[in-house]
N, C-alpha and C positions, 0 to 999 in steps of 0.2 A: 119262679125266678130265684136263683141262689144269691148268697151274700155278696159274691164278687160282682154280679151284675148290678145289684142295688148300689154298691159303693161307686162303681163307674158312672152310673146315672147321676148320682149326687154330685160327683166331681164335675161333670159336664154342666149341670145346672148352676153350680157355684161359679164355675169359670165364666159362663155367659153373663151371669148377674153382675159380677164385679168388674169384668172388662167393659161391660156396657156402662156402668156407673163412671168409671174412669174416662171413657170416651165422651160421656155427657159433659164432663168438665175439661175436656180438651187434653187429656193426658193418656198416652198409649202405654198400657201395662200388659205384659205377657205373663201368664201363670203356667208353670211347668210342674207336673207331678212326677216325682222320681221315686225309686226304691233302692234298697241295698244299704250300704254302710255310710252313705252320705249323711251330713247333719240334718236335723229335723227341718230347719228352715234357713234360707239364705236369700239375699238380694244382690244381684249383679246388674248394674245399670238399671234398666226398667223391667228386668225379669225377676220374678219371684219363683223360687224353687222350693217345693214342699215334698218331704219324704213321707209317703203314705205308709211306709213300714213302721214309722216312728210316731205317726200322728193318727189317733183314732178317728173313725168316721164322725163320731159325735163332736170332736174338737176341731174338725177340719175348717168349718166356717170361721171360727175364732182366729185360727192361724192366718187364713186368707185375709180376713178383714184387718187384722193387726198390720200385716205387711202392706196392704193396699193403703192404709192410713199413712204409713211411713212415707210412701211414694207420692201420695196425692196431696196431703195437707199443705206441704210447702208451696204448692202451685195452685191451690184451690182459689177459684174466683166464683163468688155467688152473686146472683142478681135477684133483687126483690122489686116491688112496684116502684119504689122511689130511690133505691140504693144499689150501689155496687160495693161488694166487700172483697177486697183484694190485698195483696201483700204491699208493704211499705215501698215507696219510691222516693228517691232523693228530693224530688220536687215537692214532696209533702211537708217538708220541714216547716215552711212558713205557716201553713194551715194548722199544723199541730200546736204551734205556739199559742193559739187561741184558747186551748184548754190546759196547756201546761204552764201558762202564765196566770191563770185564774186561781186565786188563793182558796176560795170556797170549794171549787171543783177538786183541787189537789188534796185539800184536807179531807173532803168527803170520800174521795176515791181510795186513798191509802195512807193519808196522814203524812204526805211528803211536801217539802217546801216548793212553792212555785218558782219558775224562772222569771226574771225581770228583764232579761235581754237575751238575744240569740248569740250567746258568747261561746267560748271554747267548750265549757261544760255542756251547754245545750247541744252543740254540734257533736260532742262525744256521745250524748244520749241518742241522737239521730243515727249515729253509726251503729249503735247497739240495736236500734229498731230495724235497721237494714239487715243485720245479721240474724235476727230472730225469725226463724222459718215459719213459726206459727203466730206471728204478729200480723194482724189484719187491720186494714184501714177501712173506715166507714165513709163512703163517698157518695155525695148527691149525684144522681144520674144527670139531672138537667144542667148542672153547672160544672161538675167535675171537682167540686170543693170537698176537701176532707173535713168531716165534722166530728170525728171521733175515732176510737181505736178499740179493738177487741184482741185480747191476748190469751192464747191457749197454752197452758203449762202442764208438763208431764207430772204425774203423781206416782210415787213409788211406795206408798204405805197402805195400799189397798190390796185385797185378795183378787180383785177383778181389774180389768183395764179401765182406767179413768183418766180424765183430764180436768184440770181446774180452769175456770174461765174468769177473766177480768174484763171490764169494759168501762169506758168513759166517753161522754158526749160533751162537746163544747157548750158553754152556758147558753149561747144564743139559740141553740137547737134542742135544748132540754125540754121535757114535758110536751113533746110533739109526736111521740110514738116512735121515734127513730131507733132508740135503744131496743125497744121490744121487737121491732121489725128485723133489726140486724141479728140480735141474739137468737130469736126464734128460728131464723134461717140457718144459723150455725148449728143449733140444737137438732133441727130436723135432719141435716146432713150427717152429723156425727152419730146420732142415736138410731135413726131410721134407715139411712142408706149405708153408713159405714160400720154399723153393728157394734159401736162402742157401748160398753156396759153402763157407764156412769159419768155424769158431769157434775162437778162440785163448784159451788159459788160461795164466796165469803163476803161479809159486810160488817162494818161497825154498827152497833146498835142504834146510834144516832142517825145513820144514813137510811132513813125510812123510805126514800125513793128507791134505792137499790134493793132493799128488802121487799118492797112492794112489787118491784119488777120480777124478782126471783119467784115470788109466790104466784104472780099472775102467769108466769111461764110454767107453772106446775112443779116447782122445786118444793121439797119437803124439808122442814127444819130438822137438822141432825143433832146439833149440840153447839157448845160454846168452847172455844179455845181460850183458856184463862191467861190473862196477861200476855196477849199475843205479840204486841209491839208497843212502841212509845209514840204517842200522838203529840204533835207540837203544842196543841191547845188543851187536850184532855188528859195528857200524861199517859201512864201505863193503862192500857185498855184491853178488853176482851174482844174477840172476833167471833161472830156468829156464822155457823156453816150450814149450808143448805145443799141437798143433793137431788138430782133428777136421774132416774134409772130408765134404761131402755124398756 
């Protein structure tokens, strides 16, 4: 079998793998392999075009996975034993108030001030939630109630493809395994199915629950960002970073 035949077989396998993953999550994606002077990669609608004259066989899956993530993540819906993880809906605003109005939760999550009423500023934040394509809500299957949120954020200071993850659960539902269940499902999808290289998580040193969750999920301590931000109670504080690689 010559090199051309090996390359064609790999393309076919990758096509089947990633179109099947997208179909599993209810998103139709077409992958086209082109040659010639076209750019290395492009997305038009739900079609991904990859120029195999400009992408090596060794890098082909990285390119496919990157573009599939771009198309799939905004529409991604995950299901676990107890939870549905989906994008924000306007009707979620009331449930979100439970964790965005709790001082201890807000201070532990990112050192921001809680909301005391669903006012104009709160509604403006909800509008931002609706715009954030990788903002996911953690929803109880049995009641449809939103009990938390997970936010995936793009990272541009790494040599590999990475996303940073943030998460918060409403006080009433903390310490019941919901955060672990939701974040574990996200990690499995990103790292095992969608071929992401790395997920990064950060936490203040005093937030032992968040650090414990990251460690339980297999994250490794990476280092400390000195004087990362100003905390309303603690003043200028450091942020500890943890990473989990594919």
